[in-house]
C-alpha positions in Angstrom: 62.0 89.3 -61.1 65.5 88.7 -59.0 65.3 86.0 -56.4 66.8 88.2 -54.0 63.8 90.8 -54.2 61.5 88.1 -53.9 62.7 86.9 -50.9 62.5 90.0 -49.3 58.7 90.2 -50.4 58.1 86.9 -48.8 59.9 88.0 -45.6 57.8 91.0 -45.3 54.4 89.6 -46.2 55.1 87.1 -43.3 56.1 90.1 -41.0 52.6 91.5 -41.4 50.5 88.4 -41.3 52.5 88.0 -37.7 52.1 91.2 -36.6 48.3 91.2 -37.4 48.1 87.7 -35.1 49.5 89.4 -31.8 47.4 92.4 -32.6 43.7 90.5 -32.9 42.9 88.9 -29.8 41.7 85.5 -30.2 37.9 84.6 -30.6 37.4 82.4 -28.1 39.7 84.1 -25.2 37.9 86.3 -22.6 39.2 89.3 -21.3 41.4 88.8 -17.9 37.9 90.7 -16.0 35.4 88.4 -17.2 37.7 85.4 -16.8 37.6 86.5 -13.0 34.2 87.8 -12.8 33.3 84.0 -14.4 35.5 82.3 -11.5 33.8 83.9 -8.8 30.6 83.5 -10.4 31.4 79.6 -10.2 33.0 80.3 -6.4 29.7 82.0 -5.5 27.4 79.1 -6.9 29.5 76.2 -5.3 29.1 78.4 -1.7 25.7 78.7 -2.0 24.6 75.6 -2.9 26.7 74.3 -0.4 25.2 76.5 2.4 21.9 75.5 0.5 22.3 72.0 1.5 24.1 72.5 4.9 20.0 74.2 5.6 18.3 71.6 4.4 20.4 69.0 6.3 19.8 70.8 9.3 16.0 71.6 8.5 16.0 67.6 8.4 17.7 67.2 11.6 15.3 69.5 13.5 12.2 67.9 12.0 13.5 64.5 13.0 14.1 65.7 16.3 10.8 67.0 17.0 9.5 63.8 15.4 11.1 61.7 17.8 10.1 63.6 20.9 8.5 61.3 23.2 5.1 62.9 25.3 5.6 62.9 28.8 4.0 59.5 30.5 1.1 60.7 32.3 0.4 59.0 36.0 -2.7 57.1 37.1 -3.7 60.0 39.0 -3.6 62.1 36.2 -5.0 59.8 33.8 -7.8 59.4 37.0 -8.4 62.9 36.7 -7.5 63.4 40.0 -5.6 66.6 39.6 -8.7 68.2 39.1 -9.8 67.8 43.3 -9.1 71.4 44.3 -8.2 71.9 48.1 -7.5 74.6 49.9 -3.7 74.5 50.7 -3.4 74.5 46.4 -1.2 71.7 46.8 0.0 70.3 43.9 -0.1 66.4 44.8 -3.3 64.9 43.7 -3.5 62.2 47.1 -2.4 64.0 50.4 -3.4 63.2 54.4 -1.9 64.7 57.2 -2.8 63.0 60.4 -2.0 63.5 64.1 0.2 60.1 65.0 -1.5 59.9 68.8 -4.5 60.6 68.2 -5.3 59.8 64.8 -6.9 63.1 64.1 -7.2 63.8 60.7 -6.3 67.2 60.1 -5.9 67.2 56.2 -6.8 65.0 53.6 -7.3 64.8 49.9 -8.2 61.8 47.8 -6.9 59.6 50.5 -8.4 56.6 49.5 -7.3 56.1 45.7 -5.3 53.5 45.0 -2.0 54.4 43.1 1.7 53.1 42.7 3.9 53.8 45.1 7.0 53.3 43.9 10.3 53.6 46.5 7.6 53.9 49.5 7.8 50.3 49.1 10.8 50.2 50.4 9.4 50.9 53.7 8.1 47.6 53.8 10.9 46.0 52.3 13.1 47.4 55.1 10.2 46.4 57.8 10.3 42.6 57.1 14.2 42.7 56.9 14.9 44.5 60.4 12.3 42.4 62.0 13.8 38.7 60.7 16.6 39.5 62.9 19.4 38.1 60.3 22.7 38.9 60.8 23.5 42.5 59.2 27.1 42.2 58.9 26.7 39.0 56.6 28.3 39.7 53.1 25.8 39.9 50.4 26.8 40.2 46.6 24.8 41.7 43.6 24.2 40.0 40.7 22.6 40.5 36.9 19.0 39.0 38.8 19.4 42.2 40.8 19.2 44.7 37.5 16.6 46.7 36.6 14.8 45.4 33.9 11.2 47.5 34.3 12.8 50.6 34.3 16.1 49.9 33.2 17.6 52.8 35.8 21.2 53.1 36.7 23.0 52.0 39.7 26.3 52.6 41.0 26.1 49.2 42.7 28.2 47.0 39.6 27.4 43.6 39.3 29.7 41.8 41.7 29.7 44.3 44.6 29.8 43.1 47.7 28.5 44.9 50.9 26.7 44.0 54.2 23.4 43.4 54.8 23.4 46.2 57.3 24.8 48.2 54.3 22.5 47.3 51.5 19.5 48.1 54.0 21.1 51.8 54.7 21.6 52.2 51.0 17.6 51.2 50.2 15.9 53.1 52.6 18.0 56.3 52.7 19.3 56.9 48.7 16.3 54.4 47.7 19.4 52.4 45.7 17.2 49.9 43.6 19.9 47.2 43.5 20.3 47.1 47.4 16.3 46.5 47.6 16.6 43.7 45.5 19.4 42.1 46.7 17.9 42.0 50.4 15.1 40.3 49.0 16.5 38.1 46.4 18.8 36.5 49.4 16.0 36.6 52.2 15.8 32.6 53.0 13.5 31.3 50.8 14.3 33.4 48.2 12.5 36.7 46.1 8.9 35.2 46.1 8.8 33.7 49.9 10.1 37.9 50.7 7.4 39.1 48.3 4.6 37.1 50.3 5.9 38.1 53.2 5.9 42.0 52.6 2.1 41.4 51.6 1.0 39.4 54.3 2.6 41.8 57.0 0.7 44.6 55.0 -2.8 42.3 55.9 -2.1 42.3 59.2 -1.2 45.8 59.6 -4.7 46.1 58.0 -3.4 47.7 54.9 -6.6 46.5 52.5 -5.7 48.7 49.7 -1.7 47.8 49.2 -0.2 45.3 47.3 3.5 44.2 46.8 4.9 42.4 43.5 9.0 43.2 44.1 10.9 44.8 46.8 11.8 48.0 44.7 9.0 49.8 43.6 9.9 49.9 40.4 6.4 47.9 39.4 3.8 49.8 38.6 1.5 46.7 40.3 2.8 47.8 44.1 -0.1 49.8 44.9 -1.5 51.1 48.3 -3.8 54.4 49.4 -2.6 57.2 51.4 -4.8 55.5 54.1 -2.7 52.2 54.2 0.7 54.3 53.9 -0.2 56.1 57.0 -0.2 52.7 58.8 2.9 51.7 57.5 4.5 54.7 58.6 3.2 55.0 62.1 4.1 50.7 62.1 7.7 52.0 60.6 8.6 54.5 63.6 8.4 51.8 65.9 11.4 50.5 64.8 14.4 52.5 65.7 16.5 51.2 62.9 14.3 52.0 60.3 14.3 55.8 61.9 17.8 56.1 62.1 18.5 54.9 58.4 15.7 56.6 56.7 16.7 59.9 58.5 20.5 59.5 57.8 21.8 62.1 56.0 24.5 61.0 53.6 26.4 57.4 54.0 29.9 56.4 52.6 30.2 52.2 51.6 33.9 51.2 49.9 33.3 49.4 47.1 36.9 47.7 45.7 39.4 50.3 46.0 36.6 53.2 45.6 34.1 54.9 48.5 31.1 55.9 47.2 29.3 58.5 48.7 25.2 58.5 49.1 23.1 61.0 49.9 19.4 61.2 51.3 16.8 61.9 48.8 14.6 63.8 50.9 16.8 67.4 51.2 14.4 68.1 54.3 16.2 66.4 56.7 19.2 68.6 56.8 16.5 71.4 57.3 16.9 73.2 60.7 12.7 73.9 60.0 12.2 69.6 60.6 12.2 67.7 63.1 11.8 64.2 61.0 11.3 60.7 62.4 10.8 58.4 59.6 10.5 59.5 55.9 10.9 57.9 52.2 10.7 59.2 48.8 9.4 57.8 45.7 9.3 58.7 42.0 8.4 56.4 38.8 6.4 57.9 35.9 3.1 56.1 36.7 3.2 57.3 40.5 4.8 60.7 40.1 6.6 62.1 43.1 5.8 60.6 46.2 6.7 61.5 50.0 5.6 60.0 53.1 6.9 61.6 57.2 6.8 61.3 60.3 7.3 64.3 62.2 6.9 66.9 64.5 5.3 70.0 64.4 4.1 72.7 66.9 4.5 70.0 69.5 2.3 67.7 67.8 3.5 64.0 66.2 2.3 63.9 62.2 2.4 61.7 59.9 2.0 63.1 56.2 1.4 61.5 53.1 1.5 62.9 49.2 1.2 60.8 46.4 1.5 61.9 42.5 2.6 65.3 42.8 3.2 66.8 39.8 6.6 68.4 39.5 10.3 67.4 41.1 10.2 69.5 44.2 6.9 70.1 44.4 5.8 67.1 47.1 8.6 69.1 49.2 7.1 72.0 48.7 3.6 70.6 49.8 5.0 69.4 52.8 6.2 72.9 53.7 2.8 74.4 52.7 1.7 71.7 55.4 4.0 72.8 58.2 3.1 76.3 57.7 -0.6 75.6 57.7 0.0 73.7 61.2 1.9 76.0 62.8 -0.6 78.6 62.3 -3.1 76.7 64.4 -5.5 74.9 61.4 -8.7 74.2 61.8 -9.5 70.8 60.7 -10.7 70.6 57.5 -13.2 68.4 55.9 -12.4 65.5 53.7 -11.7 66.3 50.1 -13.8 62.9 48.4 -12.5 61.1 45.1 -14.2 62.6 42.0 -14.5 59.0 41.0 -14.7 56.2 42.7 -11.6 54.3 42.3 -10.7 50.8 43.9 -7.6 50.1 42.1 -6.4 51.5 39.0 -4.3 48.3 37.3 -1.4 49.2 34.9 
């Protein structure tokens, strides 16, 4: 066969094979639509897996939060069952006492001999000791690390190194329940803190407060304990001091700390109410004591002393005081004393 004919036949066969390769898709190649579906499927799987991990993480986080929740700590009064005692006024305080300051007549009483932690009601006795000592009120006292609360780790706006006069510290302690202020007053008392606490207990004994003891001047310790009867006695004695009357009922006070001026307010909002004529007051709270309040006030022409201990809610002690005020204004008949369900001389912490 001529060479040129053979070359043409080879070229023709090559063109046929080349054309056939273009017309038949490769066995391993997927159609475009299938490639798109496969890609979407892979993306969907990745998104789903990520979502599943996030949901699992969220569930785990929620579970961790729930597990770390600490149950509310019961007060000593709750543990003793004092809240089980009903009363005609449906008070939220497990302990209450209302007496006529002039006649000593008991108008209302509920578990009044129960001995419980008294929280910042302690500061009334702190004020009594400082005010009666005739120390210079313009003397500058500096807050130190010793005044920082390690009992409850409570906060304070008075930083270590802050210098105020003794009078300013007393004002803040009685009006705003400033713990570092109260502790600094006791620490810098002539003879030191232990001497000061000794004087607090000696004064309580002198007043006939048989159910009362103090271990420090702020009330942060649950070992500071008393009864409603004893606290009524203390309020009556403190009311005789015009300085304590003025400072405990002051609605607000400013102090200069460095370049700042700090505004403090009274912890008892009733002092601003036109419905109340309050001569002396103090609030208090730690978890062991519940919400506490003592007041000297005038209602329906009568000078009264009110004591509320171990109240269940943040504002319930004030609501209890309002209930008693309306009850007195309505002309109450003496209510028999409500006895403690179980005899309690002292509850140790």
